[in-house]
C-alpha positions in Angstrom: 62.5 132.0 144.0 61.6 129.2 141.5 65.2 128.0 140.3 65.9 124.8 138.6 67.1 122.0 141.2 68.0 119.0 139.5 69.5 117.4 142.2 65.9 116.3 143.3 64.8 112.9 141.9 62.9 112.8 138.9 61.9 116.4 138.3 64.9 117.9 137.1 65.4 119.0 133.4 67.0 116.4 131.1 66.9 119.7 128.6 67.4 117.5 125.6 63.8 116.7 125.0 62.9 119.0 122.7 65.9 119.0 120.5 65.6 117.5 117.2 68.9 118.1 115.7 71.7 120.9 115.8 71.8 122.2 112.3 69.8 124.5 110.1 66.4 123.2 109.7 65.7 121.8 112.9 62.1 121.3 113.3 61.3 121.1 109.6 57.7 120.3 108.8 58.9 117.8 106.4 60.5 115.8 109.4 57.0 114.0 109.8 56.7 112.6 106.4 57.7 109.4 107.3 54.7 108.8 109.6 52.4 110.4 106.7 53.3 109.0 103.7 52.1 105.1 102.6 55.0 102.4 103.4 57.3 102.3 100.4 57.7 106.2 99.8 60.3 108.5 101.3 62.3 105.8 102.5 59.8 103.4 103.1 60.7 99.7 102.8 60.9 99.8 99.0 63.4 102.6 98.9 65.9 102.1 102.0 69.1 100.8 101.3 71.3 99.1 103.8 69.8 97.8 107.0 66.2 98.3 106.6 66.3 96.5 103.3 68.7 93.8 104.6 66.2 93.0 107.7 62.6 93.1 105.9 62.6 89.7 104.7 63.9 88.5 107.9 61.9 90.4 110.4 59.1 89.8 108.2 59.3 85.8 108.3 60.6 85.7 112.1 58.3 88.0 113.9 55.1 88.6 112.2 56.1 92.1 112.2 52.4 93.4 111.1 50.2 90.9 113.1 48.5 93.7 115.6 48.0 92.6 119.1 49.2 89.3 119.2 52.2 89.4 117.1 55.9 90.3 117.7 56.9 92.7 119.9 57.7 95.0 117.1 53.9 94.8 115.9 51.7 98.0 116.0 48.4 98.4 117.8 45.4 98.9 115.9 44.9 102.3 114.5 42.4 104.8 116.2 42.3 108.6 116.3 42.7 110.3 119.6 44.3 114.2 119.8 47.7 112.6 120.6 48.9 116.3 121.2 45.7 116.7 123.7 46.9 113.9 125.0 50.1 114.9 125.8 49.1 117.9 127.5 47.1 116.3 129.6 49.0 113.2 130.7 52.4 115.6 131.3 51.7 118.7 132.3 55.3 120.0 131.5 54.0 120.0 127.9 55.5 122.9 126.3 52.8 125.5 126.4 51.7 127.4 123.5 50.5 130.3 125.7 52.9 132.0 128.8 54.3 130.2 131.3 56.0 132.1 134.0 59.8 132.1 134.3 61.6 130.0 136.2 58.1 128.4 137.3 58.6 124.6 137.9 55.9 122.7 135.9 54.3 119.5 137.0 55.6 115.7 137.2 52.8 112.5 136.2 51.2 111.6 139.1 53.2 108.1 138.7 56.3 109.9 140.1 55.0 111.1 143.4 56.5 108.7 145.0 59.8 109.0 143.5 60.0 112.6 144.4 60.2 111.9 148.0 63.0 109.8 147.7 65.3 109.3 150.2 64.3 111.7 152.9 63.1 114.6 150.5 60.7 116.8 150.5 61.0 118.9 154.0 59.7 122.3 153.3 61.2 123.9 156.4 62.8 126.9 155.4 66.5 127.0 156.1 66.3 131.0 157.1 63.0 130.6 159.2 63.3 131.6 162.5 61.2 128.4 163.7 63.7 126.1 161.7 64.4 123.4 163.5 68.4 124.2 163.2 70.2 123.0 166.2 73.7 125.5 166.0 74.7 128.6 164.6 77.0 130.0 162.3 78.1 133.2 161.4 75.8 133.6 158.7 72.0 133.1 159.7 72.0 129.6 161.6 73.0 126.2 160.5 70.9 124.2 158.5 71.9 121.0 160.3 69.5 119.6 162.8 67.6 116.6 163.4 64.7 117.6 160.8 61.4 115.3 160.2 62.2 112.7 158.0 59.8 111.6 155.1 61.0 107.9 155.4 59.3 105.6 158.2 61.1 105.7 161.6 61.1 101.5 161.2 63.3 102.1 158.0 65.4 104.6 159.5 66.0 102.3 162.5 66.8 99.2 160.2 69.5 101.4 158.4 70.9 102.3 161.7 71.0 98.7 162.7 72.8 97.9 159.3 75.3 100.5 159.8 75.9 98.9 163.1 76.8 95.4 161.8 78.5 96.4 158.9 80.7 99.0 160.5 79.7 101.6 158.0 78.4 105.1 158.3 74.7 105.8 159.5 72.6 108.3 157.6 74.5 111.7 157.4 71.0 113.2 157.1 67.5 113.7 158.0 65.2 115.8 155.9 66.1 118.2 153.5 65.3 121.8 153.0 63.0 123.6 150.3 65.6 123.5 147.3 66.4 119.6 148.2 69.5 120.2 150.1 70.5 117.8 152.9 69.8 118.8 156.5 72.8 117.3 158.1 72.3 115.3 161.6 74.0 116.6 164.6 75.6 113.5 165.3 76.5 113.1 161.5 79.7 111.1 161.0 82.2 114.0 160.1 85.4 112.2 159.3 87.6 112.6 156.1 86.7 111.0 153.0 88.0 107.8 152.8 87.3 104.5 151.0 89.0 101.2 151.9 88.8 98.0 153.0 86.5 95.0 151.8 83.3 96.0 150.5 80.1 95.2 152.5 78.4 91.7 151.9 79.7 88.5 151.4 80.3 89.2 147.5 83.0 87.0 145.6 85.3 88.5 143.3 84.7 88.8 139.7 87.1 86.9 137.8 85.2 87.0 134.2 87.3 88.2 131.4 85.9 88.4 128.1 85.4 90.5 125.1 82.8 92.2 123.0 82.5 88.7 121.3 82.8 86.7 124.1 79.9 87.8 126.6 79.3 86.9 130.3 75.9 85.1 130.5 72.5 86.8 131.6 72.4 88.9 133.3 74.9 91.1 132.2 73.8 94.4 131.6 75.4 96.8 134.1 74.8 94.1 136.8 76.2 90.3 137.0 74.9 87.4 138.8 77.2 87.4 141.4 76.2 91.2 142.1 72.7 90.1 142.8 73.6 87.1 145.0 75.5 89.2 147.6 72.9 92.4 147.5 70.6 91.1 150.1 74.0 91.0 152.3 75.0 94.3 151.4 71.4 95.8 152.1 71.4 94.4 155.2 75.0 95.9 156.6 74.8 99.4 154.9 72.4 102.4 156.1 72.2 103.7 152.4 71.3 100.5 150.9 69.1 99.9 153.5 67.2 103.4 152.6 67.4 103.1 148.7 66.4 99.4 148.4 62.9 100.7 150.5 62.5 103.7 148.1 62.9 101.7 145.2 60.1 99.0 146.4 57.8 101.9 147.2 58.3 102.9 144.0 58.0 99.6 142.4 54.4 99.2 144.1 53.3 102.4 142.8 54.5 101.8 139.3 52.5 98.5 139.4 49.2 99.9 140.0 49.6 102.0 137.4 48.2 101.9 133.7 51.3 100.8 131.3 52.9 104.0 129.9 51.1 105.9 127.0 52.2 106.9 124.1 52.1 110.5 124.7 53.8 112.8 122.2 55.1 116.0 123.3 55.5 118.9 120.6 55.1 116.7 117.5 57.2 113.8 116.8 60.1 115.4 115.4 59.8 117.9 118.7 60.2 116.0 121.6 58.4 113.3 120.7 58.0 110.1 122.7 60.9 110.9 124.8 59.1 111.4 128.1 57.2 107.9 127.7 60.6 106.2 126.9 62.4 107.5 129.7 59.3 106.4 131.8 59.6 103.0 130.4 63.1 102.7 131.3 62.7 103.8 134.7 59.7 101.2 135.1 61.7 98.6 133.7 65.0 99.2 135.9 62.6 99.0 139.3 59.9 96.0 138.0 63.5 94.7 137.0 65.0 95.3 140.7 61.8 94.3 142.4 61.9 90.7 140.5 65.3 89.6 141.0 65.2 90.7 144.8 62.2 88.8 145.2 61.7 86.3 142.5 57.9 87.3 142.5 56.4 86.7 139.2 53.8 89.6 139.7 57.0 92.0 138.6 57.8 89.7 135.7 53.9 89.6 134.7 53.6 93.7 135.2 56.9 94.1 133.2 55.5 92.0 130.3 52.4 94.2 130.2 54.6 97.1 129.9 56.7 96.1 127.2 53.9 94.4 125.3 52.4 97.8 125.4 55.8 99.8 124.4 56.2 97.5 121.6 52.6 98.2 120.2 51.3 94.9 121.0 48.7 95.5 123.7 45.4 95.8 122.0 43.7 97.7 125.2 46.5 100.6 124.4 47.4 102.3 121.3 51.2 102.8 121.0 52.1 104.7 118.1 48.8 105.5 116.9 50.0 108.0 114.1 48.0 107.3 110.5 50.1 105.3 107.9 53.1 105.3 110.4 55.5 102.3 109.5 55.5 99.5 112.3 59.3 99.7 112.4 59.1 103.1 113.5 56.8 103.3 116.2 60.1 104.3 118.6 60.2 107.3 116.5 64.0 107.4 115.1 63.7 111.1 113.5 64.2 112.1 117.2 66.9 109.5 118.0 66.7 109.9 121.6 63.2 108.1 122.0 64.6 105.3 120.2 67.7 105.0 122.3 66.0 105.4 125.9 63.5 102.6 124.8 66.1 100.4 123.3 67.8 100.7 126.4 64.3 99.8 128.3 64.1 96.9 126.7 67.4 95.8 127.0 67.1 96.0 130.7 63.7 94.0 130.1 65.1 91.4 128.6 68.5 90.8 130.5 67.4 91.4 133.8 64.2 89.1 133.6 66.0 86.6 131.4 65.5 83.3 133.3 61.7 84.5 133.7 61.0 84.8 130.3 59.3 81.8 127.9 61.4 81.4 124.3 58.4 83.0 122.8 58.6 86.2 124.9 62.4 86.3 124.7 62.2 86.3 120.7 59.7 89.0 120.7 61.4 91.2 123.3 64.4 90.6 120.8 62.5 91.4 117.9 61.4 94.7 119.2 65.1 95.7 120.0 66.4 95.2 116.9 63.5 96.0 114.2 62.8 99.5 116.4 66.2 99.8 117.9 69.1 98.4 116.0 68.1 98.8 112.9 67.6 102.3 113.0 71.3 102.5 114.7 72.6 100.6 111.9 70.6 102.9 108.9 72.5 106.0 111.0 76.0 104.3 111.0 75.7 103.0 107.5 74.5 106.1 106.0 71.4 105.0 104.3 68.8 106.6 102.9 66.5 105.5 105.7 68.8 107.0 108.9 70.1 110.1 106.7 67.8 112.6 108.8 68.7 111.2 112.0 72.7 110.4 111.9 73.9 113.5 112.9 74.0 112.7 116.2 77.3 110.7 115.3 79.7 114.0 115.3 78.4 115.5 118.3 80.2 115.5 121.9 77.0 116.2 123.9 73.8 114.7 125.7 72.7 113.0 122.3 75.8 110.9 121.5 76.0 109.6 125.0 72.3 108.7 125.1 71.8 107.3 121.1 75.3 105.3 121.4 74.6 104.1 124.9 71.0 103.1 124.0 71.5 101.1 121.4 75.2 99.3 123.0 72.9 98.2 126.1 70.5 96.6 123.5 73.3 95.0 121.6 75.2 93.5 124.3 71.3 92.0 126.0 70.8 90.1 122.9 74.2 89.4 121.0 74.5 86.2 122.4 71.0 84.9 121.2 71.2 87.3 117.7 71.2 85.5 115.0 71.2 88.3 112.4 74.7 89.9 113.5 73.1 93.3 114.0 73.7 93.2 117.6 77.5 93.0 116.9 77.7 95.4 113.8 76.3 98.0 116.6 79.0 96.9 119.3 81.7 97.5 116.5 80.4 101.1 115.7 79.5 102.4 119.1 82.6 101.7 121.3 84.8 104.0 118.7 82.4 106.3 118.3 81.5 107.0 122.1 85.4 107.4 122.3 85.8 110.3 119.9 82.4 112.1 120.7 80.5 111.4 124.1 83.5 111.1 125.9 85.1 114.1 124.7 81.7 115.9 126.7 84.1 116.6 129.5 86.7 119.3 129.5 89.8 118.6 130.8 88.4 120.8 133.7 85.8 118.5 134.5 83.1 121.1 132.8 80.4 119.5 130.5 80.3 121.0 127.2 76.8 121.8 126.8 75.0 123.3 130.4 74.5 122.4 133.9 71.6 120.4 133.3 72.3 118.9 130.1 75.3 117.0 132.6 72.7 114.8 134.0 71.4 113.4 130.4 75.0 112.9 128.8 76.7 111.7 131.9 74.2 109.3 132.8 73.8 107.5 129.7 77.7 107.3 129.2 77.5 105.7 133.1 75.3 103.3 131.5 77.6 102.4 128.9 80.8 102.1 130.9 79.0 99.6 133.3 77.3 97.7 130.7 80.8 97.3 128.9 82.3 96.2 131.9 79.7 93.5 133.1 79.3 92.2 129.9 82.7 91.8 128.6 85.1 92.2 131.4 86.1 96.0 130.9 85.0 99.1 129.7 86.7 98.5 126.5 88.9 101.9 126.6 85.8 104.2 127.1 87.3 106.1 130.3 90.7 106.2 129.0 89.5 108.1 125.9 89.2 111.0 128.0 91.4 110.8 131.4 89.6 113.7 132.6 86.1 112.5 132.3 85.8 111.6 136.2 86.3 115.0 137.0 82.8 116.2 135.7 82.1 115.0 139.1 83.5 118.0 140.0 81.7 120.0 138.2 78.3 118.8 139.0 79.1 119.9 143.1 80.7 123.0 142.3 77.7 124.2 139.8 75.3 123.2 142.3 74.7 126.3 144.3 72.2 127.0 148.0 69.3 127.3 146.2 69.6 125.3 142.7 72.0 124.9 140.0 74.0 127.6 138.3 71.4 127.3 135.2 73.4 129.6 132.6 71.9 128.1 129.1 69.2 126.1 128.4 67.9 123.4 131.0 64.8 122.7 129.8 61.3 122.0 131.7 61.3 119.7 134.4 61.9 115.8 133.9 62.1 112.9 136.0 63.9 110.0 134.7 67.8 110.7 134.8 69.9 111.4 138.2 73.1 112.1 139.1 74.0 108.8 140.2 76.7 108.1 137.7 78.7 109.9 140.6 78.9 106.8 142.3 80.6 105.2 139.3 83.2 107.6 138.8 83.6 107.8 142.5 84.9 104.2 142.0 87.3 104.4 138.7 88.9 107.5 140.0 89.1 106.1 143.8 88.0 109.4 144.9 85.2 108.9 147.6 84.0 112.7 147.9 82.2 112.1 144.7 80.0 109.4 146.4 79.7 110.8 149.6 78.8 114.0 147.8 75.5 112.0 146.1 74.7 109.6 148.5 73.2 112.5 150.5 70.9 113.9 147.6 67.3 113.0 147.1 68.1 111.4 143.7 70.4 108.8 145.1 67.5 105.7 145.3 67.7 104.3 141.8 68.3 100.4 141.2 71.7 101.2 139.7 72.8 103.1 142.8 73.0 99.6 144.3 75.8 98.4 142.3 77.6 101.5 141.5 77.7 102.7 145.3 81.0 101.6 146.8 80.3 100.3 150.7 84.1 101.4 151.8 83.3 104.7 151.2 83.0 106.7 154.9 83.2 110.1 156.1 82.0 113.8 155.5 82.3 115.0 151.4 82.9 118.4 152.9 85.9 117.7 155.4 88.9 119.3 153.6 86.9 120.1 150.4 87.9 123.4 148.9 85.3 126.2 148.9 86.0 127.3 145.8 86.8 126.4 141.9 88.0 127.7 139.0 87.2 125.9 135.8 89.4 127.5 133.3 88.9 125.6 130.0 88.4 128.6 127.5 85.5 126.7 125.9 83.4 127.3 129.1 85.1 129.2 131.4 83.5 129.7 135.1 84.1 129.8 138.9 82.4 128.9 142.0 82.7 130.4 145.3 81.0 129.8 148.2 80.9 130.0 152.6 80.0 126.5 153.2 79.3 123.3 151.9 76.8 122.5 154.7 75.2 125.9 155.6 72.7 126.4 153.0 71.7 129.8 154.6 75.4 131.2 153.5 76.7 132.7 149.9 77.1 131.2 146.9 78.8 133.1 144.0 79.1 131.7 140.6 79.8 133.3 137.4 81.2 132.4 133.7 82.3 134.3 130.6 83.2 132.3 127.6 82.4 131.9 124.2 78.6 131.0 123.6 79.4 128.4 120.4 80.0 125.0 120.9 77.7 123.6 123.0 75.2 122.0 120.8 73.5 125.4 120.9 72.2 125.3 124.1 74.1 128.5 125.1 73.4 131.9 126.0 75.0 135.2 125.3 75.9 135.6 128.6 79.7 136.6 129.1 79.8 138.0 132.8 76.8 136.5 133.9 76.2 135.6 137.3 73.9 134.3 140.4 74.3 134.8 144.0 72.5 132.6 146.9 72.2 133.8 150.4 69.8 133.6 153.2 68.3 130.5 151.8 67.5 131.6 148.6 68.4 133.1 145.3 68.8 136.9 144.7 70.4 137.3 141.4 69.1 134.4 139.3 68.5 132.7 135.7 66.1 132.2 133.4 67.3 128.7 131.9 65.2 127.8 129.2 63.0 129.5 126.9 60.4 127.5 124.6 62.3 125.0 122.6 59.5 124.6 119.9 59.9 128.3 119.0 61.3 129.0 115.5 64.6 128.6 114.9 65.4 128.0 118.6 68.3 125.4 117.6 69.2 126.4 114.1 72.4 128.2 114.8 74.9 129.5 117.1 75.8 132.4 114.3 75.9 136.0 115.8 72.5 136.4 113.5 71.0 133.4 114.7 67.2 133.7 115.5 67.9 132.1 118.9 69.6 134.9 120.2 66.8 137.3 119.4 64.4 135.5 122.1 64.7 137.7 125.5 65.7 134.6 127.5 68.7 133.8 125.1 70.0 137.4 124.3 72.1 139.4 126.4 69.5 141.6 127.8 67.6 138.3 129.3 71.4 137.8 131.2 72.9 139.5 134.5 75.3 141.3 132.7 76.3 144.6 130.9 74.0 145.9 127.5 76.3 147.7 125.4 74.9 149.9 122.5 71.2 148.1 123.0 72.7 145.0 121.3 73.9 141.5 121.8 77.0 140.6 122.3 79.3 138.6 120.2 78.8 134.6 120.3 82.3 133.7 118.9 83.9 135.8 121.9 87.0 135.0 123.7 87.1 136.7 127.4 90.3 136.7 129.3 89.5 135.4 132.7 91.6 135.8 136.1 90.6 134.2 139.8 92.3 133.9 143.0 91.2 132.5 146.3 92.8 132.1 149.8 92.1 128.5 148.9 89.9 127.9 152.2 88.8 124.1 152.7 85.9 123.4 154.9 86.9 121.7 158.4 84.8 118.6 159.7 82.6 121.0 161.4 78.9 121.2 160.0 78.6 124.5 161.3 81.9 125.8 159.7 81.8 129.6 158.8 84.8 131.0 156.8 87.6 133.4 158.2 87.5 137.0 158.0 90.1 137.2 155.5 89.0 134.3 153.1 88.6 136.1 149.9 87.8 134.6 146.2 87.3 136.6 143.5 86.9 136.4 139.8 87.5 139.1 136.8 87.1 138.9 133.2 88.1 141.2 130.1 85.2 140.7 128.3 85.5 143.1 126.0 85.6 141.1 122.8 82.0 140.0 123.6 81.1 143.8 122.2 83.5 143.5 119.4 85.8 146.1 121.3 89.6 146.1 121.6 91.0 144.6 125.2 90.6 146.3 128.6 87.5 148.5 127.3 84.9 146.0 129.2 85.9 144.5 132.6 84.0 143.0 135.0 84.8 141.3 138.7 83.3 139.5 141.5 84.7 139.3 144.9 83.6 138.4 148.5 84.2 140.8 151.1 84.2 140.7 155.1 84.7 137.1 155.4 82.3 136.1 152.4 79.3 138.1 154.2 78.9 140.7 151.2 79.7 140.1 147.7 80.9 143.1 145.5 80.4 143.3 141.6 82.4 145.8 139.6 82.2 146.7 135.9 84.8 149.1 134.4 84.1 150.7 130.9 86.9 152.4 129.1 86.4 155.8 127.4 85.6 154.5 123.7 83.5 156.8 120.7 81.6 153.5 119.7 80.0 152.9 123.2 77.0 154.9 123.2 75.1 153.5 125.6 75.6 150.9 128.9 72.9 149.2 131.0 74.0 147.1 134.1 71.2 144.4 134.2 70.3 141.6 137.1 67.1 139.5 137.1 65.7 138.6 140.4 62.1 137.2 141.8 62.5 139.3 144.9 60.1 142.5 145.5 62.7 145.3 144.8 62.0 148.5 146.4 64.4 151.6 145.1 65.4 154.1 147.7 64.5 157.8 147.1 67.8 158.6 145.8 67.8 155.6 143.8 71.1 154.6 144.9 70.2 151.7 147.2 67.3 148.9 146.4 66.0 146.4 149.1 65.2 143.1 147.8 62.6 141.0 150.1 61.7 137.6 149.5 59.4 135.2 151.8 58.0 132.3 149.3 59.3 130.3 146.3 56.8 128.8 143.9 57.6 125.5 143.1 60.9 125.1 144.6 62.9 122.1 143.2 62.9 120.1 146.6 59.3 119.1 145.3 56.9 120.3 142.5 53.2 120.4 141.3 51.5 117.0 139.9 48.5 116.3 138.0 47.0 116.1 141.6 47.8 119.5 142.1 47.1 120.7 138.5 48.0 123.5 137.0 48.4 125.3 140.4 51.5 126.2 141.5 53.1 124.8 144.9 54.0 127.9 147.1 56.7 127.5 149.9 56.8 130.1 152.2 59.0 131.2 154.7 60.3 134.1 157.3 60.7 137.0 155.1 64.5 137.4 153.9 66.3 140.4 152.7 69.2 141.6 150.6 70.1 145.3 150.3 72.1 146.2 147.2 74.0 149.6 147.1 75.6 151.6 144.4 79.1 152.9 145.3 80.1 153.9 141.6 78.6 156.2 139.8 78.3 159.1 142.6 76.6 161.1 140.0 73.3 162.1 141.5 71.5 161.5 138.4 72.3 157.7 137.8 70.0 155.6 139.7 69.1 152.1 140.1 65.7 151.7 137.9 63.2 148.5 137.6 61.5 147.1 135.0 59.7 143.9 133.8 61.7 141.8 131.4 58.7 141.4 129.2 59.5 144.9 128.1 62.6 144.4 126.0 65.5 147.2 125.6 66.1 146.1 122.3 64.3 144.2 119.5 61.2 142.5 119.3 59.8 138.8 119.5 61.0 137.2 116.7 58.7 134.7 116.8 56.3 135.1 113.8 55.1 131.4 113.4 50.9 131.1 114.2 50.3 129.5 117.3 53.7 129.2 118.9 55.3 130.5 121.4 58.0 132.9 121.4 59.0 134.9 124.3 57.6 133.7 127.2 56.1 136.4 130.1 58.2 136.5 133.1 55.1 138.0 135.5 57.3 137.1 138.7 60.5 138.8 137.7 61.8 142.2 138.1 65.0 143.4 136.0 67.1 146.2 137.9 69.1 148.1 135.8 71.7 151.0 135.7 71.6 153.2 133.1 74.8 155.2 131.7 75.9 156.9 128.7 79.0 155.8 127.0 81.7 157.4 125.4 83.6 158.4 128.6 84.9 156.1 130.8 82.8 154.4 133.4 82.9 152.5 136.6 80.4 150.5 138.3 80.5 149.2 142.0 77.3 147.5 143.5 77.5 146.0 146.8 75.3 143.2 147.7 74.4 142.8 151.4 72.6 139.8 153.1 70.5 141.1 156.0 72.2 138.5 158.7 70.2 137.8 161.6 73.6 138.4 163.6 74.4 142.1 161.6 77.9 143.5 162.7 79.2 146.7 162.2 81.5 145.4 159.1 78.5 144.2 157.3 77.3 147.8 156.9 80.9 149.1 156.3 81.7 149.8 152.5 84.8 148.3 150.9 87.7 150.2 149.8 87.7 151.4 146.1 90.0 149.5 144.0 90.5 149.4 140.7 90.1 145.8 138.9 93.8 146.1 137.7 94.7 146.5 141.3 92.6 143.6 142.8 94.3 141.2 144.8 93.7 138.8 147.8 94.3 141.3 150.1 93.5 144.7 148.0 90.1 145.3 150.1 91.3 144.4 153.8 
């Protein structure tokens, strides 16, 4: 199955890349006017009040902004006329296609990121369920995924890591190798103690006594690290296993980047679509990596390579055209119309300025500073001052999702980096505006239970940017200036990430976008330290995306133990804005069961939700059986225009109710502004220290939802329940639809990548899988080209059985999702893609007439390698109103 897997480094989706704005009129053609009109028109220099006008004379006199090639870092390069859309498609094979791309198929990454795709210890393609796996030990499911699998890091690095652990008294690496979804394969001798974080940090680090303010900043370096942290880092690495491996991986990545050409100005989906967000992220990733390599070695080759990267992204490299749009304003080559691009590049240049500060000449510093001001802070000031020049991109200030976090965080890093050398006052102005805006918006993107306000994958983009802001303020000013206090539940978002992660990918409800590579989950290390909760860091340190320069400073080396020891298997996230539940059989046996279900309002998620009340996923036997589409095409007409019931968004198959694993009533979409009533119960099992842990026979969890309001029906009319049975070796999905003359048709739908064979009587179906296309433990790239990466494994089987209705005329049927059950592809624009073809997906359905009371019961039985008598037994038939923890014993 090709489900998304954003735990893996630089491959997962950061799904904001095509968003322009969350309001009617998104992706309007006129959004590109700034790039096609002569300067001075449509908000150009001659007509823009506020920051742009105030800065015009200063910038021209100080930085020679229009001197191409050798001028300031803000200058535009000589113009040429390449086909930028074609270049983008060639460089980024995940550029949104105009023609069909299959369902959950993972799309490639730049060849530049191949090295990172394997960090740390990632990329092992042994199936968890394979009979010839390297597994040692067994569980009640199909066999533990623990075992000493072949690592992808050299033996010398592994040896160095073990020796570092012995010297420092910390944990050795807990895992070695990954499965095909990137889950860690825990070593047979892994530490299994309860999570703890106590004692002194490893390394001879002096206490940081700096106490400053937003107007009294620490000396350079000050952005997310300090000189004191750099000074003791080598000692920390020498005494910590994880830092040892991460350090080696970062240097491998730096070496790979060093050999590549500077990042190209590749436009994805037009400047008002994805714009140049991918190049912006790549520049930032390279700056972190080169900056790390320089500060650890003081080798000037890293400085020189970083300068080439910065000069190119500033428009000053005469060999590489950056911002080559006809008549494009030279103060807009960072594309503020899609402000994420501007913010990410501002952050990149902030890191470059600050981490290399002592290596630059005065002239180099002034040029980098000019780029930060001209291309980053001035557009930011325009947005905050509501000037004509910022009116088209100031909307993100009022959102509580990833846009607010990324845009503010990037501006903040840029301002903090240059504030003590900035004579314009713009940096201080940005700091003054950003902090309160982040408190009221970005930091409110986490609900009180930890759920991210958008979707599981947007979590990466928003929380990572928030982490950079919190960290930068702390290192630069001595405190986070109240950001974390603005939402005392923010650190709980680590739990959201942990529980949304299943055995075969995340629970990808709503949008998640094509694969991207620059954002990771390492904010978990920061939240862990701030909340004094080692479990968060212990979970993340075993993931493939842990190797990042910021991890070297955010990770608390006093963390010890196994994240799973004492960790509840289940969690109910019950905020009414995004209610959902997560249930599993084990945190360490990825061949076991994982069930997640949500039932909540589809509005208020930055136009990234689906009409999916009652939607669920099921993992077992090391793969996914009931799956999610995730995103449709972000460039489709009015994809982000509205969340209203009549929004065109909901007419796309993947966004409407017919594209979800739920009930379709009267061949119509659910009500977007619905308010389901949910209930969750669990016996509250917690995993023991044992890697081969299996739950007890009577360990139960279930979720029920009254989702009548989603169908504009009275309470109690449409209800769904999902529960574990038989020691979590079976799953029951049960629906009850009350008698109602307004209900004409009912269709139960589930989407799967499995091959489906329906029995002769139509009352059962056999699902089989023996390969996964582009599993997210790795992925395609430019070397592989458009060919998908296929991971094969021993065939696994899931059987589903219809217990209710018993009517012989009601049967399982199958169809291709391309055959809609209502409506038609709404995308009518010439050359654009609407519904994507889904050739590898099968929709399983049960069709019923409405009117009378109906009950649908379907039991899901993975065909375990150790099938027992109880596995074949039908569960009791119990009405949802009578479900309890013991009702099916």
